[in-house]
N, C-alpha and C positions, 0 to 999 in steps of 0.2 A: 347304196341307202339302209339297207337291212343292219349294216354294220354301225350308223347313226342314229336309226330305231332303237336299237339294242341298248347302246349307250346313253341315251336319250332315259330309257325305262330304267338304266340301273343307277344313272344320278336321282330319278326322281325316287325312288326306292332306298338311296341313301338319304336324301333331305328327310323323307319320311322316319327314317330310323335316326334320325340324328336328334328328333327333336326333345327326347329326354333329355340329352345334356347340355339344352339350350334353356330347360325351363332357370337354369341358376343366373340369368343373365337377359334384358328385355332386347338388348340389340343381338346377340345370337337369336330368340325365338324369331324377333321379324328378320333376319337374315333365311331363317330353315323356310321359314313364311315363304320369303319370296322367292326362294329357292325350285320351291314346290309349285307354286302358281306359275313360272317361269316354263320351268321343269314340264307343265302339262300343257302349256302355250305352245311351245317348241315341238312337242311330241304331234300335236294336232297341227302344226304346219308340216312338217316332213309326212306325215301318212296324208294330206290331203293333196300333197306335191308329188305322191304316188303314184293317185290317180290320174292317168293322163287325160281320161273322156270329160269331165268338169270342164263344165263350159267357164266363158271368162267371166258372169256376171257371179258364181260360184267360187270361182278364186280369189275374184276383191272381196267377197264377205271374208272367205277364209281369211285374208291378207289384214283383214280389220282386227278379226278375232286375234289373232297372233299378234296383231299390234296390242291391242288392249293388252292382252296376255302380260306379252313381256316388257312393255312398258309400265305396268303396276307392279312385274316384278321388281323391275331396276328401281322405281320407284322406291320400292320399299326396302328394299337392300340399301340403297343411298340413306334412308333413315336410320337400317341398323347400324350403316357404318358412319354416321353421324353419331347414336347412342354410344357408342363403344366407348367404354371405360378409360379416365384419360381425355379422348375426344369432344364426349359433352360431361364439361365444367360446369358449365349453368347454361340460361337458355337463354342469355344476352351473348354470351360467346359464340354457341351455336348459333344462333340469328348473324352473328357476323360472319362466321364460315360459311354458311350457306348466299350469302349476299357474297363474298369472294368469289361461292362456285357461281352463282348467276352471273357477275361479270367475265368471270372465265369460259364459261359456257356460252351466253351472248357470243364473245368474239368470237369462239372457234365454230358456232352454227355461222355468225356473220361469212369467216373466209370461205364455210365448206359453199357457202351459197353462192360465193362469188365465184368459187372451182367449178362450180358442177353446173352452175346458169352460162344463158348464153351471156355472151359470145365467148365465153371457156370449155366448156362442156368437156367437164375433163375425163368421163367416162364416156363422152359420146355418144353413140347410137343405144348403150346402153343406159343410159340417163331414165329415160322414161318419162314419164309424165309427175306432176307432184299433187297429188289428191289430197286428204284426210290425213286419209290413216298415217302415207309415208311421214306428213308432216308432223303428224306430233310424233311419231316411231323418230324423225332426226331433233327436233325441241328437245326430248328427256333422254338421246343417247347424248347430246350437247351439256345437258344436263350433269351426267352421271360423271362426264367428262371431266367438265370442270370443276366437279364438287370433291370428285379423287385428288383433282391434282391440289385445288384449295388446300385437302388436310396432308395429303404427302408434302405440301412445301412446309407445310408449318410442324412437320414429325422430327423429333430428333432420333440422332440415332440409338438404336438398329430398328431399323425399317422394313427390314425382312415381312415379317405378317402383315401389315397393314399394305403392304406391297401388292401380296398375293391375292389379299380381299378386295381392294380397289381394281386390280389386272380386270377379277374374278368379274366386277360389275361391270366394268368398261366391254369387257369382251361377251359378256349377256346383251348389254346393252346393243351393242355392232352388230352381233350376230342376229339377234330380233329384227334390229331395222336392214339386216340385206334378206333375211328371212321376208320380211314383209314386203319387199322391194319384188323382191324374185315369184313374188305370187299374186302380187298386183299387176306387175307392167310385165311380167312375163320378159323381159330382157336376157333371157339366155339360159341356159342351160347349167352353168358354173356356179351362178350367183346363189339358188335356194342350198345345194351341197355347202358353198363355203359359209354361211350363213349359220345352217344346221352346225357344222362343228365347231364356228364361234362360237355360239350360244349355248352348245356342248360343254367345251371350254369352260368357259364362263361359269355355266351350272356344277364343273366338277369342283373348280377352285373356293366359287362359294360354299359346297356341301363339305367341303373337305376343311374348310376354316369352321364350319357350325361345328363339324368333328371335335375340328383337336380344339377346340376355340382356349381352352383350359390351357395350354400349354403356350400361348400368346403372351397371356399378362396382360396388364394394361399400358394402353400407348403413353408416350407422353409427347404432346403437343404444345407449342408454348403459342400466343397470343397475338404476337409481335412478332415471331420468326417471319422474314421476307416479305415486311409486310407493301413493301415499297415496289415488290412486283403484279403484286395485284392491279396498282395505278397503271403504269405507264405500258407494261409490256402488253395486255389486251387491248387500250387504245394504242399503241401503235400498230399494235396485228391490224384492227379495226380500219386504222388510216391507210395504211398501206396498201390493203385488200381494194378499199374504194379508189388510190390513188389510178391504182392500178385496173383496176373495171372500168372505170372512166377513161382512161388511155387507151381502151380496148372497143370504147363507144357504145359501153355497155348503157345499160338503162336501170335507174332504181324503183324497184316494184312497193307495195305498201308492205310486203314481210321485212323488206331491209331498213325500210323507214321504221319501222314497230322494232329491230332489232337494236339499229344504232339510238331509239330514242331510250328502251330501255336502258340501255350500255349508260349513255348518259346520265339517267334518273340513276341507276345502280351505285355510277361513281359518284355523284353526288352527295348520294345518301350514306357512302361508306366515309368519307372526306368529312361528313358531320359528325356521324360518329366518331371517328378518328380522334377531330377534335373536342368532340363533349366529354372525351374518356383524356384527353391532353387537360383538358381544365381539371377534369375529377379529380387527376392525378396532383393537379399543382395542388389544389386545393388541400388534401393526403397531406401532401409533403410538408407544404406549410404548416400545417397544422399537426404533424408529427415532431417538423426542427422546431417549432414552438415548444412543443412535449420534451423533447429534448433536451432545448438550451434551459426551460426549466430547473430540469434536471439535472442539469449541469450547475447548476447555483445551488441548488436544494443536498442537505444531506437525508440520506436515505435512512436513517435510526430514527431521528427528532422529529424530521421534519422544517425543519428550520432550516434559513440559507445554509451557505457553508462558506467558503472564503472567498469564493470567487464571486458568490452573491452580496457580501459585505462588501469588497472592492468596487462592482457596479454600484450600489447604494452610495459608495464616498465619492466615486468620479461621479456620479449625477451630483452629490452636494456639491463638490465643487467647482465644477462646471455653473451650476445656478449661484451661488455662493453665498450659500443656506449655513447659515450656523449651526454646529451636531456637535454634541460629546461623546464619546466614544469611551464606553468599559469594557474592560479583559478582565474576566473570571477563571480562577480557578479553582478546581474541588481538593483541598487538603484530605489527604489521606487517601483517594478514591482507589488507588492500588493496595491497598489491602483488601476492598472490596470485594476485586477479583479475584484476589488468592485466595480469601476466605470462604465467600460463600456462591463464588464461579462466577465467570460472564454474565450469563443469562439475566440474574439479578443485577449485575452491574451496570448492563444494557437497560433494565427495566428503567434502573436510578437514572440514567443519562437521557429518558423517554420521559419522566418525570421534572428531572430539570428544566428540560425544555418546554412541557406545559406550563411547569411555572413563570418560564421565564416570560413567554408569549400572554400567558394571563395581566402582567403586572406592564403592559406597555398600551403606549398611546396608539390612535389610529397610523401616526406617519413613523413611528420608531422598527426598528429590525432588529428579531435577535437571531443571533449567529451560533453555530455551533465550528468551531474553527478547528477540531480534531480531539479524539480523544477525553479529556475531561476539560479541556479549555473554550468556556465559549465567549462571550463580546454581543454588547448592545449598544447599538447605533441610537442614539436620542436626536431629536428634532428638536432642540432646548439650547438656552444657553447654559451657560456654568452654572451659576447658582439658584438654578430651577431642577437640574440634575442631582444636586445631591442627595436632596430627600427621596427621588427615584430610588438612588443607586443605594440609601440605606434604606429603604423597602425591600428590596431585590436580597440585599443581604441580611435580612430578617427572615424574609420568606424562603429563601433556599438552605437556611439552617435549622428551619421544622425538618421534624424525622422522616426518614421517607420509609411508610409501612410495607414491605416484601415478605409477602408469607408468611404474615404472624409475627415475624422477628424486623422490628425497626433499624434501618439503616440510620447512623447519625454522622455528620458531615458536616464542615464547617467549607468558609468561602471566601478564599481570597480575591480583594476586586482592587485593580488599577484605572485612573480616571483619566483622560486628556481630552485636552479639546475645550470649545466654548469658545473662543477668540478670533472672531477675523474670520477670514476664508479658509478653505479648507485644503491643507497641502496633504494628501494619501501618504504619502510615505512618512512623513513627519508626523502625522497623528497616529498610526500603526508602532511606530518606534517609540513615541512617548507614553504610548498604554501599555507594551509592554515591561516599555522600564520601571512603571510605575505598580505594576502588578509584580515584577521581581522583587521591588523593594517592598511592598506588603508581605510579601511570605519572608524576606529576608527580618522584617519588623517583630515574626510571631505569629503570622498569617491570621486568620480570622479576622479582617479589619480592612478598610479604606485610603488608600494611599491617592494624594492628588499627583501630576507630572509637577517637578520642579526641577530648575534648570542646573542645578548641582549634579542630578542624576546621572546627566550628559559629562559633566567633569571626571566623576568618577568611574562610568564607562571608559571613557578616553584613557585613563589613566590604566585603568584595569587592561585593557585591549594592550596597550604597549606595555606593560609589566609581563603580560602572559608570551606577547613576541619576543622582548628583550630578553626575558629568562632562557627562552632558548640557547641561545649563545652565551651563557653570560660566563658559562666554566670556557670555553674555547676562548673568550677574548680575554681571561686572565682576570676579571672582574672581584670576584670572591675571593675571601679573606677570612683567616678565622682571629679570632680574637680571645683571650683566656684572662675570665676572673678568677682570680687566688679563693683559697678555700686557706684557711689559717687555723690555726689550733688556739685555744683560746685558756686562757687568762693571758698568753706569753703572743698573741697578734702574732703568730710566726707562719707565714706560706708552707703548706704541706701538701698541697693539691692542686688544683684548676679545673674547671667546667668550658669547655670549646664552646663560642658561639661564633656562629657564622654572620659575617655582615656582607653586604651588597654597594659598592661602588659603582654607580653606572657615570660615565662621561657627561650624560648629558641630563639626564633623572639627579643624578647629585646622588646624595644617601637616603637609599631604599630601607627604611624603616624593617626589619625582622616581622614583624605582628602583621605588615601589608605582604607583603613578596611570600613567607612560608604558609599564609593559607591556602595562598592562591597556589603555590606549588602542589599540594595538598589537593585542592580540585581537578586543576590539569594535568594529574600526574607524574610532574616534574621530582615529587618530592623525595622516590627512590632513588633517580640520578643524582640529586643534592645529597641524601642521605652519604651516599656512595661515597662522594666525595668528599664529607667532615668526614667519614669513620680514617680515608687512607690519609687525607693530612695531620686527621690529629695522631694518628698509628705514627705515624714519619715525626713529629715533633715529640713525643713522647719520647720513642728511640733516641734520638738526638739529645735528650733532658738527661733519660738515665744514661747514653754513653757517656755525658760528660761528668757523673759521679751526683747529678743531681736526684735526693732521695723521693719522689713526687711520683704521685699518682694523675691520671685522667680520667676526665668521665663527658662523656658526648649523649646528647639527648635523642633519643630513636621517637621518630612518628610511628602512630598507631600501624599505620598500612605498612609499613617496614617490618615490626614483628611479624602481622601476618601474611608476612610473603615467606614462602617457602624455603626461597634458597638465602635467606639470612641471616641465620646462622654458618650455613659454608661460607658467605660474604665475609662475616668477623674473623670468622680461624682463619681464613687467607690474607684476610688485614696484617693478622698477630703474626702470620709464617712469613709473612714477608718482607715485614720490619725488623722482624725478632722482637718482640717487646714480649714479657712475659705477660698471661693473661690477666694476673692476681690485680697487676697494673693500672688496667681498664676497666674505668666502669659504664655500663648500661644504665640512661634513667628514663624510665617511663612514670607517664602521668600517671595520675588518677582518671581522667579522662580513661586511656585504655584500659582501667580496668571494669570499669562499666560500659562497654559494649560486649567482650564476650569472652567469661573468666577463664572456662575450662579452654580453651584455645590458647588465649592468655598463660595459662598456667604452663602448659605443654609447650609452647615455645620459652619462657624464661629457662623451664628446666633444660632444653635444648642447650641453653645458651649458657647455664653454668656448668652444663659437662665441659665445656670449652675451656673452664678456668677464670672466666671472668666472673667480674660482679653485678649485682644489680641494685638498682636503688629504686626508691619508691617514691617520685618527686611531690613536691606540692601537696605531702600531706596535711590533711585536714579540710580540704579544699570543697570537701560534701560528695566526693563519688563512691569512696569505700568505707567500709564496713567492718568490727572488729573480727567477723567472721570470715570476710575474705581475705585481713590480713594476714590470719591465722593460715590458712592455705596457701597464700604468693609463698613461691620459693625467692624472697629477696634478700639481702643482705645490710642495707641501709634505708634509713628513716629520714628523706628533709624534709624539715617543718614546716609548712606553708608560712612568708612571711606576713601575713592576713595574722597568724595566732601571733608574730612576734610583736608586729608592729603598728597593729589596729589596736590594741590596749595596752593601758598605762600601767606600766610595771607599780606594786604593792608589796607594802610590807609584810610579813607573817603578821596575823592575828594576836597581839598582847606582845609584840615584840621588835625592839628596834633597830633589828637585826636589815642588811641589803634587802631592798626591794626584790622581788619575786614573779615573775607572770605564769599564772597558775596553770595554763593550757598548756605552756612548753612543759610546766613541771608532770602534769597527765601524762603527756605523750614521751617524757624521758624515763618517765617508774615505765611505762606498755613498753618501750621499746627495748628497754635493758631486761622487761620480762620473757622481752620474746627472742631472747640473742640476737640485736639486733643496734648496729651503732644509728649514734642521729647524729643529724648535723642543723643548725638552726637557718633560715636563709632569711633576709630580708633585714638583715642586721644595721640599723642606719646611724644610731646613737649609742655615748658610754653608758645611759640608762638604761636602753635593752640591754648590753652587751651584759653589765651586771646582774643582769635578771637571769639571762642564759646560763649565765656563769654560777648562779644563786642555785639553779635547775640542775645543774650535773651535766651541764651540756660540754662536751669536749672540742667541739670544731663549731666555726662558726663560717657565715659566707656574707656578701651585702655590700650597702655604701659603705660603711665606717669601716671597711678592708681593701676598698677598691672597687672599681670597676674592671671592666673589657678592656687590656692589653692588649699589645703585640707580643708576639714570643720572646723576642731580646727585652722584654721589659719585668716581664713576668721572670725572666733568666737571672736578673740584676737583682732584683729583691728575694731569689732562692739563695744568687752570692753572699748579700747582705747579710742576709739572716744566717747561715750556716758559720760567714764568718765573726760575726758580733760574739756568738757561745760556741761555747765547746759542749753544753747541755746537750743531752739527744734529744731531737724534736719528738714530742706526741704523735703517732700515727694511728688511724683506724685496723682494729683486730685484724688478722688474715687470719682466719682459723679455718683448716678443710675439713669437707665436709665428705664423706664418705665414694661421691662420685666426682669428684674433684681430681683434675690430672694434679693439683700441687702435692706434695710430701706433708706428710702428717707433722714435719719437723720444720715445714717453714711456714714459721710462728713471724709476726710483724714484730717491730719493736714498742709495740704500744701497752697498755700498764694492763691490769686484768679485769676483767668486765664481768657486768653481772647477767646470773641467765645462761641457759643452754650452751653449749658450744656450739656456734654456727660461725663459718666463714665470713666476714663485714667488710664491706664496699667502702668505696671514696664520696670522693661529693663530684658532680659537677660546674659545668660553666654558664651558670644561670645566673646575671647578675642582675640586681633586683634595684628597682627606681623609685623614691619616693614621692615624684610627682610627675606630671607632665611637664615640668619646663629642664629637667634635666636632657642630656642630649641626647638627639639621636640616636647611636651607637650603643647607647647601655639601656637596650629592651631585653627581657629577660624574653629565653628563648620557648622555656615551659610555658608561660605565661601565653605567648604566641600560640603555640598547639593549642593550648586548651581556648582561647578566642575563638581558634578555625573553626 
C-alpha cells in the first residue's frame, strides 16, 4: 500500500510539473488537468482504504468521491484525446468520432452487463451490488474504451503515441472503477490494490504523454477508415450477448433496455450522418466534374473554347440539323511577335484577340482557340449572313494591338466553310482548313471560301508527295537537255540539264508542280543529288566521245545552304572523271535575296573545286548592282522577260538592225564585270537579231530547240561538228587565283572585255513562250522561282 501511495504522489507531482509544457496545445493542457484530478482522487481512495476502522457509510461516501474524481479525470482525458492535433479536424468530424465511441461504449457496457449480472455473474460473489457510483463509473469506463477504440481504429500508422495515451486513459478508467467497487462493495482485499495499481499505471502513461507531447507530433486520423466496423461489430456483439442472456433464462432490466435504445438511436444517427456525407460528397463531385469538364473544353489562356469545345458544339449542331458556318483564322506573322517582343507580349496579344472575337459574336456563336495563333469561330447562321460578319472580324483583328506603349501590327487570314445543309463535322473542319491554307497561299490578310477545286488540288498534292519518294527507285525520272548555241551561227556548244518525271498513272508531271513540292517536303536534296550524278555521267560520256561541250545544272537554294553540298559536287566530278570547268552550277536570283553573305561563302567554296557559277534569270528583280559586284560568279543569264517581253527597236536615227535596249545594257554591264552573258528565251529571228546586235555570243530558247534526250543532243553536236571545220566559239575559261585550273588552260573563245575572270557555261533551262507548249518544255529556274 505504501508503494501505491508513493507512486500516486509521484505521478501527481509529474502531472503538475508537466503543465507548463502543455501550454502550447489545448489537448495536452486538458490531459494535464485530467491527470491531476484523477491523481488526487486515486490518492484519496488509497488513503481511505488504508484506514480499516471506517464504517460502511464512510467507505461508500469515499467510493462516491473516488468515482466522481476518476470519472471526471477520465472524461477530461477523453476530451483531450479528442482535441489532439489530427484527431480534431473539425467539430463535425469530432462529433462523428464521439458518436462512434458511444456506439462502441454502449455495446461494451451491454456485453459487460450480460457477463456480470444474473444469471452469468462472471465475478461470482465479488460482483457486489450496483449502486449509483458504480453504475456511473461503469458508464464512464465503457465510454472511455469506446472512444479510444474509435480513434485508434481510424488512426494511420504509426499509432504508438496514440496507443500509449489511449491505454493510459483506459487504465485510469478501469482502475478508478475497480477502486470505487472495492471501496463501496467491500468485495475482497485484492480489488482495491489492483484498481489502485491500474489507476497509477494510467496516470503514469498520461503524465508521460503530457511531458513528452512534443515528440508525438500530429496524429493522422482519417474520417472513413474502417467505417463499416462501427455498425456491424457492436450490433453483432449486442445481439449475441442478448441471445446468450435469453438462453440462460436471464431478464432485461431498465438499464439493459436503455442501453439497447441508445445503441439503436446512435446507429441510426450515424447512418443518417453517413448518408448525408455521401450526398454532400456526390454533389461536390458533380460540381467538380462539371467544372473540370468545362475546363477540358476551355482554353486556359484566352478563356475561349478549345478544340474539344468546338467539336462538342459541332456535334450538337449535327444532331439538331442546324445550319452553321465555320471560320478558321490564323494570325499572319505572329511568330515574329514572340521572337522580337517575347512570349509575354505574345500571350497578351492572344488574350486581346480572344476578347475581340467574343465582342463581335452573337449569343449562339462560339469563339475557339485551336492552338498557338490559330482560332476559329462557329457562326449559327446561313452563309450569306456569315460573309459580313467575317469581314467585320477581319477588320477588327487587323487593328493595332497596343502592348506596353508599342503597338503590334498583325494581319489575319480567314478560311470559311459550311452554311449549306446539315453539318458533317469532319468535312466541315477539313473544308475550313483547306480554305485557310488557300487564303495564306494567295497572299494572306484575306477571306477565302471553300471550293471543291481545293479537294482536287490537295488530293493530287498528297498523291504526288507520296509517289515522289519512290520515283528514283522506280526509274521514273529522266534528264532532258536544252541546247545552248553560239550566235549567230546557231551551233550547239553546251546544254542545260532539265529534270522530267513520267509517272505510269499520273502521266507527265510538270516540273513547276513537283519541284516546289519537293522543296517543301524535303525531297529536293535527294532529287538534286540524283540530277548532279546523272548529269556528270552524261557529260563524261560526251567528253569521252570527243564532243567539246559543257553542261549546266540548276541548284536549289536549299542545296546551296547545305554544308555537305561542296563535298557532294567534288565527289561527283571525281567519280565520273569530269573536268570541273565543264560543269556549271546555276543559282537563281531568288537565292540571292535570302542570305547574301552565306551564299557568297558557299559559291566561293564551290569555285575552289573548279566549277563555274552562273546567275540565272538575271533581271527578274531580286539582285542589285551592289550584290552583283560581290557575287563570285562567272556567267550572267539574261532573263527571258528582257528578251521576249519587249519588241526590238532600231537605234534612233539609224536604219540598221533592231536591238533590245535592256539586253544591250546587261551585255555592257556583264563585260565591264568580266562576265560572260547568255540570252535566254529567244523565240523568233527578230529577237535573235536583237541579241546579236547587242553583242551577245550565246543564246538559249525555243528558237534553238526544247529539251531533248541525250542521244538527240549528241546527234545535234555531231551534225554541227561535221557541217563546218571552223572552230566553235565557246565561253571563255579564264583561271582565277584559287582555282585548280592552270593558268594556261584557256578555252578557244575570243578575247573578252573587262578584267580577267573565268567565265562559265550555260544551263539546261528551256523557256516556253505560252502555256500551249508541251508540258515537258518548262523552265526549271522558273519552277524554283515559283516555289
